[in-house]
Structure formats: C-alpha cells, structure tokens
C-alpha positions, 0 to 999 in steps of 0.5 A: 499499499503506497501513500502519496503526500501533495502540497499546494500553495493557493492564489489568493481568494482562489480557495473555495473554487481549488477545494471544491474542485478537489473535492469533486476529484477525491469524489470521482477516484473512489471508483477507481481501481487501486483507491483506498482513501484520500484526504485533503488537509488545510493548515491551522497556521496557513489557510492559503496551504492544502495538503492531499493525502492519497492511499493506493494499492500500488503506485502504479494504480495512482499513475493509472487514474492520473491519465484519465481524461477527467482527473487531466481535466481537474488537474489543468483548473487546480494548477491555474488556482495554485501559486506553483507546482504540486510538491510531492512524496511517496510513502509506503505505508508500514503501520496502518490503524483506522477506527472501525464502525460497528454494522 
C-alpha cells in the first residue's frame, strides 16, 4: 500500500474554487482501481495551503488514474488556482490503524 502526500499553495481568493474542484476529484477517485482513501487537509497556520493525502494499493494504480481524461481536466483547473507546482512525496505504508464502524 502506498501513500502520496501533496502540498500546494493557492493564489489569494482561489481557495473555495480549488477546494470544490478537489472535492470533485476525490469523489471521482472512489471509482478508480486501487483507490483506498483520500483526505484534503488545511493547515491552521496557512489557510492558503492544502495537503492532500492519497492512499492507493499501488503506485501504478495512482499513475493509471492520472491518465484518465477527467483527472487531466481537473488538474488543469487546479493548477491555474495554485501559486506554484505541486510538491509530492511518496511513502510505503508500514503500519495502518483506523477506527472500525460496527454494522
């Protein structure tokens, strides 16, 4: 299992549009092969910053999703709202612990 952490800085005033576009992207990821989970985080001391945490079965699954035309379209929209290019870092998940919900 692989997790990618992506950090971005947003142009002033673009935060709501960027957040909505990322919300759409994360929703679309649910249908992708290998997708496990995703989060968008906002640092409390940097409201123009975003951190995206994506977890996938393999990096190849993530790469395949990035070839999807819908993904490419949202990437173009998001990049126009950012101050600079994404900063990404990959991690292999060594330990995972989550709350389980009783059914």
